[in-house]
VOGU-3710 file (C-alpha; in Angstrom, 3 decimals, decimal comma):
1> mkiivmifil> 51,600/92,071/126,129  48,517/90,949/124,307  49,243/88,097/121,917  47,596/88,406/118,539  46,986/85,122/116,796  47,664/85,293/113,068  44,589/84,170/111,151  45,111/83,123/107,580  42,548/82,968/104,851  42,897/80,727/101,873
11> isislsaqdt> 41,676/82,493/98,794  40,975/80,651/95,570  39,618/82,582/92,616  39,288/82,092/88,890  39,995/84,689/86,298  39,167/83,866/82,674  39,840/80,206/81,985  42,542/79,595/84,534  43,282/80,070/88,210  45,551/83,069/88,353
21> fqktiipqha> 46,668/82,805/91,965  45,417/79,280/92,543  46,214/79,362/96,233  47,184/82,463/98,121  47,672/82,804/101,866  47,081/86,365/102,979  47,296/87,013/106,735  44,352/89,027/108,019  46,405/90,588/110,803  49,808/92,225/110,942
31> rryeryeiql> 51,909/93,940/113,573  53,690/97,228/113,064  57,312/96,834/111,885  57,059/93,041/111,943  57,237/90,744/108,949  53,994/90,332/107,051  54,304/87,511/104,549  52,004/86,570/101,695  52,469/83,042/100,363  51,518/82,348/96,767
41> qldpitqski> 51,032/79,491/94,381  50,641/80,623/90,780  48,440/78,985/88,165  49,393/75,430/87,111  50,633/76,387/83,655  52,959/79,061/85,020  54,152/76,772/87,801  54,893/74,068/85,253  57,003/76,413/83,155  58,955/77,504/86,247
51> hqfivrndsl> 59,435/73,846/87,195  60,918/73,216/83,771  63,531/75,885/84,427  64,358/74,802/87,977  64,567/71,060/87,288  65,665/70,916/83,661  67,354/74,317/83,312  65,238/74,869/80,205  66,088/78,305/78,863  62,744/78,490/77,046
61> alnpfdpksi> 60,819/78,061/80,286  60,096/80,759/82,903  63,122/81,821/84,932  61,824/82,865/88,388  65,045/84,841/88,969  64,673/86,967/85,850  62,086/89,789/86,152  61,816/89,892/82,351  60,691/86,281/82,420  58,305/86,505/85,379
71> sveaqfiaps> 57,705/89,201/87,959  55,442/88,875/91,009  54,544/92,255/92,451  52,452/93,767/95,226  51,223/97,222/96,076  50,451/98,028/99,707  48,317/101,041/100,574  48,698/102,389/104,118  45,843/103,811/106,209  47,301/107,253/105,429
81> gkkfncygfy> 47,060/106,519/101,707  50,802/106,152/101,146  51,689/103,445/98,632  54,508/100,906/98,812  55,498/98,631/95,934  57,470/95,472/96,499  58,429/92,316/94,642  57,855/88,668/95,327  60,671/86,138/95,247  60,967/82,466/94,474
91> yqpykentlf> 61,317/80,426/97,661  62,368/76,914/98,610  62,373/75,706/102,252  64,951/73,251/103,566  65,586/70,925/106,467  68,854/70,306/108,261  70,414/66,938/107,584  72,730/66,774/110,576  74,054/63,334/109,650  75,600/64,538/106,385
101> drwdkdstsy> 75,732/68,240/107,308  73,711/69,353/104,318  70,450/71,071/103,456  67,676/68,784/102,183  64,732/70,249/100,310  61,484/70,523/102,221  58,079/70,660/100,576  55,905/73,719/100,113  52,734/74,502/98,237  53,723/78,165/98,145
111> pwrirfapde> 56,988/78,683/96,254  56,468/82,452/95,974  56,624/84,858/98,921  56,035/88,562/99,361  57,477/90,131/102,499  56,569/93,501/103,918  56,745/95,311/107,275  53,839/97,766/107,684  54,798/100,982/109,462  51,301/102,302/110,239
121> vgewkvsliy> 48,582/100,994/112,532  45,173/100,503/110,932  43,630/98,936/107,857  45,921/98,259/104,920  45,041/97,229/101,386  47,142/95,074/99,123  46,825/94,143/95,478  48,810/91,472/93,687  49,877/91,123/90,106  52,274/88,945/88,198
131> ktknsisefv> 53,659/89,370/84,743  55,240/86,833/82,456  56,843/87,479/79,110  53,518/86,509/77,546  50,787/87,733/79,902  49,679/89,866/82,856  47,464/88,453/85,615  45,852/90,510/88,373  44,369/89,701/91,731  41,668/91,786/93,348
141> tasfncnnsn> 42,607/93,922/96,328  42,507/92,340/99,769  42,821/94,058/103,152  44,380/93,357/106,519  44,563/95,098/109,861  47,838/96,185/111,406  48,110/96,396/115,194  50,853/98,005/117,229  53,917/96,121/118,468  56,920/96,763/120,679
151> rkgnltilkn> 59,207/97,102/117,670  60,785/100,514/117,095  61,091/100,428/113,327  63,871/101,630/111,060  66,936/103,468/112,223  67,082/107,093/111,167  69,697/109,831/111,278  69,144/113,290/112,706  70,397/116,046/110,444  70,438/119,074/112,706
161> gnqtnrylty> 73,807/120,382/111,620  75,298/119,962/115,076  76,677/117,268/117,362  73,269/115,616/117,736  73,822/113,782/114,481  76,392/111,594/116,255  73,810/109,004/117,251  71,061/107,178/115,391  67,413/107,226/116,411  64,444/104,911/116,071
171> esdssdffav> 61,781/105,833/113,550  58,829/105,053/115,818  59,541/107,402/118,710  62,810/109,233/117,884  64,483/107,669/120,916  68,234/107,138/120,839  69,909/104,094/119,389  73,319/103,276/120,841  75,077/100,396/119,080  76,449/97,632/121,294
181> snnissggfy> 78,110/95,643/118,594  80,490/93,096/117,191  81,016/91,772/113,699  79,282/88,408/113,297  80,094/88,574/109,629  79,768/84,963/108,510  79,429/81,402/109,697  81,769/79,752/107,244  84,374/80,269/104,612  84,226/77,796/101,748
191> sykpsqnirh> 80,545/76,925/102,227  77,514/77,565/104,428  76,434/74,177/105,717  73,919/73,627/108,540  76,774/73,328/111,046  78,104/76,697/109,902  74,662/78,263/110,037  74,253/76,936/113,583  77,607/78,420/114,566  76,581/81,698/112,951
201> lkgvkqlidv> 73,302/81,698/114,899  75,244/80,961/118,066  77,449/83,987/117,456  74,420/86,268/117,107  72,838/84,722/120,214  76,015/85,368/122,184  75,834/89,017/121,163  72,162/89,193/122,133  72,854/87,629/125,533  75,169/90,502/126,490
211> ggnftrfdmq> 72,790/93,254/125,383  74,130/93,536/121,843  71,875/95,214/119,283  74,001/95,807/116,166  76,190/93,713/113,862  77,385/93,192/110,277  76,739/90,340/107,866  78,832/89,570/104,817  76,646/88,841/101,783  79,143/86,195/100,745
221> pqaalpdwpq> 79,487/84,548/97,334  79,864/81,181/99,085  76,757/81,837/101,194  73,646/83,953/100,605  74,763/86,140/97,686  72,319/85,079/94,931  74,339/85,576/91,756  77,300/83,296/92,560  78,039/80,940/90,864  75,335/81,683/88,257
231> isnyksklde> 74,400/85,273/87,481  70,955/84,373/86,106  70,003/81,276/88,085  69,918/81,293/91,899  68,597/77,796/92,483  71,920/76,506/93,843  71,846/79,270/96,458  68,299/78,753/97,735  69,552/76,624/100,627  72,098/79,203/101,793
241> myafdrivdl> 69,455/81,922/101,464  67,043/79,845/103,530  69,791/79,590/106,165  70,237/83,371/106,139  66,484/83,744/106,691  67,102/82,161/110,087  69,742/84,756/110,908  67,375/87,606/110,003  64,543/86,000/111,990  66,772/85,826/115,070
251> ceannvyfii> 67,782/89,473/114,712  64,183/90,605/114,319  63,001/88,647/117,345  65,682/90,269/119,499  65,822/93,832/118,127  69,260/93,420/116,580  69,981/95,793/113,690  72,558/95,009/111,060  74,606/96,054/108,046  74,680/93,797/105,010
261> frhhvellds> 77,937/94,373/103,187  79,657/93,093/100,084  83,260/91,955/100,391  86,111/93,076/98,153  87,164/89,471/97,526  84,823/89,391/94,523  87,473/91,310/92,550  90,526/90,056/94,418  93,591/88,947/92,492  95,115/85,815/93,967
271> kinpggsdws> 98,358/86,380/95,839  99,386/82,808/96,551  97,747/80,906/93,699  98,031/82,769/90,373  94,994/82,130/88,246  93,124/80,754/91,234  91,713/81,886/94,540  93,256/82,437/97,936  90,415/83,778/100,094  87,378/81,654/100,933
281> gvswydnpyr> 87,250/80,155/97,455  86,383/83,546/96,007  88,349/85,845/93,712  88,149/87,580/90,340  89,074/84,269/88,749  85,979/82,671/90,301  83,734/85,627/89,497  80,759/84,367/87,434  80,426/87,696/85,630  83,967/87,322/84,308
291> kllqlatkke> 83,417/83,678/83,392  79,893/83,707/81,973  80,040/87,080/80,218  83,677/86,611/79,232  84,672/89,977/80,646  88,167/90,873/79,546  88,913/93,363/82,345  87,697/94,251/85,809  86,596/97,608/84,451  83,953/95,798/82,412
301> yftdsvakew> 82,453/94,463/85,654  81,462/98,084/86,364  80,563/99,127/82,812  79,196/96,160/80,855  75,441/96,680/80,392  74,517/93,005/80,759  76,647/92,668/83,886  75,009/95,720/85,456  71,514/94,472/84,596  72,104/91,170/86,406
311> qlnslryvfs> 73,790/92,916/89,305  70,593/94,926/89,788  68,518/91,746/89,459  70,579/90,222/92,269  69,963/93,317/94,396  66,256/93,032/93,652  66,229/89,482/94,981  68,231/90,428/98,111  65,895/93,298/98,935  62,742/91,355/98,083
321> rwgyspnfsf> 63,774/88,640/100,498  65,290/90,673/103,343  64,864/94,351/102,538  61,416/94,470/104,145  63,030/94,207/107,577  63,566/97,419/109,566  66,467/95,579/111,213  68,284/95,519/107,864  69,630/99,017/108,450  72,488/99,558/106,022
331> ygysevdnwy> 73,732/98,181/102,726  77,145/98,873/101,246  80,620/97,844/100,190  83,492/96,960/102,489  86,983/98,354/101,893  86,264/100,009/98,585  89,960/100,709/97,965  90,488/96,949/97,834  87,610/96,643/95,355  89,329/98,893/92,844
341> kdllkdeqvl> 92,977/98,211/93,797  93,461/95,402/91,302  91,322/97,193/88,732  93,700/100,152/89,027  96,705/97,886/88,550  95,158/96,187/85,506  94,083/99,429/83,842  97,484/101,035/84,307  98,988/98,275/82,180  96,727/99,450/79,342
351> ntdfneneal> 96,778/103,154/80,181  99,565/104,568/82,345  97,556/107,763/82,927  94,695/105,907/84,640  94,857/106,932/88,307  93,279/106,195/91,685  90,785/109,054/91,449  89,459/107,651/88,172  89,162/104,182/89,702  87,357/105,589/92,737
361> tlfkdwfyeq> 85,020/107,639/90,544  84,234/104,573/88,432  83,282/102,627/91,542  81,311/105,558/92,978  79,247/106,009/89,820  78,551/102,264/89,722  77,460/102,309/93,361  75,386/105,462/92,867  73,369/103,691/90,163  72,691/100,827/92,588
371> knyildslne> 71,818/103,197/95,412  69,269/105,026/93,283  67,743/101,727/92,155  67,381/100,565/95,772  65,832/103,822/96,972  63,556/104,264/93,960  62,391/100,683/93,473  63,238/98,490/96,468  63,392/100,309/99,812  63,121/104,058/100,170
381> kmlfsnsfst> 64,199/103,883/103,833  67,462/102,017/103,279  70,628/103,609/104,632  74,091/103,067/103,194  77,487/102,244/104,651  80,753/102,065/102,715  84,265/101,778/104,082  87,936/101,898/103,151  90,896/99,985/104,524  93,068/103,009/103,719
391> lpkaeknihf> 91,225/106,251/103,073  92,168/107,683/99,645  93,411/111,249/99,540  90,436/112,285/97,428  87,955/111,084/100,062  89,563/113,386/102,630  88,488/116,347/100,535  84,950/117,355/101,530  84,470/118,891/98,086  85,093/115,558/96,355
401> eglfsqsdii> 81,876/113,680/95,635  83,163/110,288/96,679  81,808/107,218/98,459  81,517/108,897/101,850  79,398/111,611/100,271  77,053/108,806/99,123  77,037/107,103/102,533  74,718/107,818/105,450  77,326/106,906/108,033  81,110/107,017/107,988
411> sihdygttkk> 82,525/103,547/108,557  86,140/103,292/109,677  88,426/100,232/109,711  91,489/100,261/111,970  93,453/97,248/113,190  96,465/97,409/115,438  98,473/95,900/118,261  100,482/98,875/119,518  99,924/100,921/122,644  98,966/103,987/120,616
421> vnyqnrfhal> 96,239/102,375/118,496  93,271/103,616/120,555  94,559/106,906/121,910  96,081/108,071/118,663  94,907/106,165/115,575  91,281/105,379/116,321  90,469/108,576/118,216  91,869/110,651/115,352  90,001/108,639/112,702  86,628/108,878/114,428
431> ttnhirfnkp> 86,775/112,523/115,498  88,239/113,977/112,295  85,863/112,103/110,004  82,841/113,175/112,027  83,945/116,792/111,740  84,825/116,405/108,061  81,545/114,832/106,946  79,161/115,817/109,763  77,693/112,305/109,796  77,522/109,547/112,412
441> vileemgvsd> 80,704/107,481/112,530  81,397/103,920/113,601  84,603/101,950/113,977  83,145/99,224/111,804  86,139/96,907/111,932  88,857/96,744/114,559  90,940/94,150/116,347  94,503/93,057/116,772  96,392/92,716/113,514  95,653/89,398/111,834
451> nklkiycctg> 99,150/87,972/112,324  98,867/88,589/116,077  95,641/86,669/116,684  97,344/84,313/119,119  97,249/87,191/121,621  93,570/86,296/122,094  94,668/82,828/123,251  96,292/84,532/126,224  94,314/87,652/127,080  91,310/89,755/126,101
461> ieyhnsiwst> 92,701/93,013/127,428  93,101/94,531/123,964  89,463/93,859/123,179  88,362/95,187/126,582  90,402/98,381/126,269  89,228/98,907/122,703  85,489/98,665/123,318  85,606/100,975/126,334  87,809/103,581/124,705  85,932/103,629/121,390
471> vmmggfgtgm> 82,520/104,261/122,973  83,984/107,482/124,369  85,282/108,681/120,976  81,982/110,002/119,655  81,003/107,087/117,431  77,419/105,853/117,563  78,450/102,701/119,394  81,239/100,375/120,369  84,023/99,617/117,974  83,193/96,376/116,173
481> dwwwdrgvqd> 85,856/93,715/116,542  86,271/91,611/113,397  87,534/88,431/115,067  84,331/87,190/116,706  85,083/83,572/115,761  88,849/83,856/116,065  88,995/84,577/119,761  86,681/87,287/121,043  83,518/85,255/121,574  85,238/81,877/121,755
491> fgyhldlrlv> 87,046/82,965/124,910  84,139/84,946/126,372  85,695/88,373/125,972  82,434/89,669/124,485  80,870/89,415/127,960  82,362/92,853/128,612  79,741/94,282/126,245  77,089/93,635/128,900  78,662/96,258/131,135  78,933/98,737/128,259
501> sdffndipln> 75,254/98,193/127,518  74,285/98,701/131,155  76,458/101,809/131,463  74,795/103,556/128,515  71,276/102,316/129,218  68,635/105,080/128,974  71,110/107,944/128,681  69,610/110,622/126,364  72,623/110,806/124,091  71,200/113,104/121,426
511> kldfspqrws> 69,533/115,421/123,908  72,753/115,941/125,851  74,743/116,568/122,652  78,056/114,971/123,663  81,498/115,758/122,254  84,588/113,569/122,767  87,865/114,499/124,385  90,962/112,648/125,590  93,750/113,240/128,090  96,974/111,502/129,060
521> dgrlekrlie> 99,702/112,178/131,584  102,588/112,266/129,148  104,386/110,847/126,170  103,456/107,402/124,947  106,545/105,603/126,193  106,170/107,009/129,759  102,392/107,140/129,889  100,615/105,729/132,968  97,107/107,133/132,537  94,799/107,625/129,547
531> nfalvskeke> 91,340/109,095/129,770  88,523/109,209/127,192  85,379/111,235/127,838  82,146/112,516/126,314  81,204/116,001/127,530  77,691/117,386/127,086  77,090/120,667/125,304  75,673/122,264/128,449  78,834/121,168/130,332  76,791/119,451/132,991
541> nvlgwvhnat> 77,273/115,768/132,193  80,297/113,648/131,392  80,615/109,980/130,528  84,119/108,576/130,604  86,601/105,761/130,912  90,029/105,993/132,503  92,660/103,271/132,486  96,155/102,421/133,544  97,875/102,604/130,176  100,661/100,229/131,179
551> yywrnltkdl> 98,098/97,403/131,251  98,217/96,296/127,682  99,275/92,968/126,195  103,017/93,591/125,711  103,475/94,596/129,354  101,734/91,532/130,805  104,366/88,875/130,107  105,323/88,703/133,785  101,693/88,071/134,739  100,760/85,807/131,825
561> pclqelvddg> 103,316/83,119/130,855  101,294/82,539/127,676  102,281/85,997/126,425  105,892/85,455/127,425  105,833/82,321/125,294  104,611/84,323/122,288  107,295/86,947/122,776  110,041/84,348/123,143  108,982/81,859/120,466  106,430/83,612/118,261
571> klndpcfvge> 104,015/80,743/118,887  102,412/78,654/121,633  103,431/75,152/122,588  99,832/74,054/123,156  97,082/74,209/120,503  94,674/77,124/120,605  91,396/76,130/118,977  88,867/78,725/117,846  85,857/79,035/115,562  85,059/75,866/113,708
581> ghnlndegtg> 88,042/74,035/115,204  90,845/76,076/113,686  94,150/75,988/115,564  95,654/79,477/115,624  99,090/77,913/115,956  98,689/76,647/112,405  99,067/80,229/111,194  102,803/80,107/111,844  105,080/82,175/114,020  104,899/85,929/114,374
591> dyqrenfkdn> 107,159/88,731/115,522  105,964/89,805/118,949  109,207/91,591/119,872  108,982/94,674/117,659  110,209/97,854/119,317  106,987/99,765/118,630  105,148/97,284/120,860  107,172/98,433/123,875  107,094/101,335/126,296  109,458/102,313/129,122
601> ytdslgaqpi> 108,042/99,592/131,381  108,034/96,581/129,050  111,490/95,139/129,650  111,903/96,300/133,234  108,875/96,100/135,489  106,012/95,396/133,104  102,553/96,763/133,949  102,728/99,317/136,763  99,906/99,131/139,339  98,669/102,351/140,908
611> vnksismnpi> 97,734/101,421/144,481  97,627/103,638/147,564  95,822/103,562/150,900  94,085/106,837/150,158  92,710/107,917/146,781  94,073/111,393/147,492  97,549/109,907/147,095  96,768/108,674/143,568  97,642/110,709/140,468  94,988/112,818/138,751
621> fkiktlkmsn> 93,419/112,915/135,319  91,675/115,895/133,759  88,325/116,736/132,174  88,381/120,037/130,326  85,901/122,586/128,915  83,437/122,427/131,845  81,910/125,372/133,740  84,622/127,708/134,996  85,124/128,550/138,665  86,593/131,732/140,059
631> gfsknwykii> 86,870/133,310/143,489  83,856/132,437/145,608  81,835/131,338/142,572  82,541/127,628/142,375  81,021/125,077/140,058  80,851/121,664/141,682  80,673/118,237/140,066  80,098/114,768/141,451  82,075/111,824/140,071  80,917/108,207/140,435
641> fyevnsdelr> 83,190/105,353/139,324  81,955/102,011/137,973  83,820/98,740/138,083  83,982/97,238/134,592  86,089/94,138/135,158  83,441/92,042/136,876  80,285/90,221/135,884  78,129/93,285/136,508  78,418/97,060/136,558  79,170/98,053/140,166
651> trneysqiis> 79,595/101,499/141,678  82,668/102,004/143,838  81,530/104,578/146,351  84,926/104,745/148,039  86,263/106,395/144,888  83,434/108,976/144,540  84,507/112,606/144,602  82,907/116,043/144,674  85,236/118,565/143,071  85,015/122,060/141,669
661> tnlfgtlkih> 86,548/123,120/138,389  89,384/125,626/138,166  89,472/128,984/136,451  89,756/127,286/133,059  86,829/124,893/133,574  89,045/121,861/134,220  88,312/119,092/136,710  91,302/117,381/138,276  90,137/113,970/139,461  92,103/111,401/141,444
671> vpnleitnpd> 92,104/108,031/139,724  90,932/104,962/141,648  93,486/102,282/142,410  94,351/100,849/139,004  95,906/97,404/139,292  95,684/93,975/137,701  92,186/93,218/139,039  90,740/96,588/138,021  93,163/98,440/135,750  90,354/100,655/134,424
681> faykiqfigk> 87,038/102,224/135,464  84,110/103,888/133,731  82,631/106,953/135,369  79,780/109,434/135,225  80,080/113,076/136,190  77,218/115,462/136,855  77,124/119,143/137,674  75,550/119,628/141,125  75,557/123,419/141,319  77,265/126,246/143,108
691> skkntgvlln> 77,200/124,447/146,444  79,266/121,426/147,330  76,418/120,229/149,539  74,127/119,553/146,590  74,311/115,826/145,941  72,575/115,895/142,570  71,025/112,938/140,780  73,335/111,189/138,365  72,293/109,870/135,009  70,985/106,318/135,113
//
């Protein structure tokens, strides 16, 4: 690929008696969908007034975080004539001080930045302006040339009214986007020091190394969220925001797309420390809007005019700094029911008639105002993702204009440690919500329940089974485990994503119009085999995953003494260190003996291998709704199995089969040997015609 060297020009001009933009660096070249950054130094008088605010906190000076005080703006005009407006933001670079694990200020002559990602090739024009509360200064239009790049631009959603809206597409060429994902939500809890930023970067790199292309970042109050702890002054957060720049840079360089979400802890009532905080140093009692505006109730957080103005100012800064990036795909709120849960409780003390629907509507209207502001003033291409921990009854009604109606994708959260969690809970949640809302769905948070995290000290089978089953449930990617730094990536379980990525590589998902189905050989307690599959609309292609359902954590105590220890004692004798050095044993004992963890094999024989000399002796699983066969008119399919418990995706030709459907369009396929080394396989099925002799060419 031809490398284009960025050439900068230093422009100094004088308007009237002063230098308006004393020094401005405007790149002469850009690349499509990549960051184009203008660096600015304003006139000395303006800079001095900003300095007064930053250093002395002088309220009479110019506040660079208040658009009413000073606003730096740019208008970009595309070769097609389309216009884009964006805002500049105040910027301070930092250096890592590894000795004291802190951020030290670095120097810059350009404390203002404007970031943009041009989406057209050709000559662009840009004009700059800044406004203070006393004056308006303009800068003549400059131009730059935008060349092509290998970036694919924003993610978009097909709206064809059929199954093809299951998967996202790239803006540049409408090719499919399939999310290979994990949550890499944050790098720290009570702070965001260089060491935590490095660990956060490492987590993203680990995802990239296995073919990952999608993740979620928590815009945390203790990290990059601008308006904590001061709603009108972000200077104490400039170091954390500089650190988050590095996360975004890494994602852009490696084509990783992400959700930025806001966490419900901002309104959380403390459970263990009344009047204080119990989650990451953040709660309603720490909320700067409550403290600085003296809000009497949580409801005022959503209704107070001053609070809402500064909330929008914070959004403006977030989108000015990172909203340019096509990789910043979605913005939204996580577990909305937890956002308004404590508000509902507080309001019912004052008004017993106040109900959940009113609380949800209050939140929805508040969010809708933010959404409109983002689309109208900050980023017209932004998509939105909101989620619930428990879906309210109102949201299940398609006629209710709730949060899912305002979201571009349906984001589901589902944790669990029982045998039924994938086959029953998650499959039902993903399939019913896709049908209900006719939007792409994603299992945005999953994992073992939080009081069972020590399972990850012993085995990754729950993670493995979950990612392979969820990709066959019709979501637009893998289920996203929440515990990246509490086991999944610390123990290398995320390496399984490489095989998922390879399996789905270059498959035309939207073109084939897949629908999910599942099959099992019996009731949960007796079940040996579970199958998950995606069947194409034309009934000619199937992608699937079949596994020995007795191979799950509770049945492996005879094979893994570590699990037996958990079942017997509720804890491990040896430390189990994860993340930043946290010992999972410090979280206390847990009940690993509950009856709903067991099946008919748990206390007797444990996991039951299926092993025979001939595959024809193995039990069958079924794929339904394919082309029907009758009499002499047979429809034949070829099945290829792929080993998914190794370091690479391998075909197992000895398990390949060519089979015809029955009168009802059902394939009855013999499972491979399913034992402790390979208790599960992925597979691809392709229609080969009316003759068994046709070999066909399988999907890549």
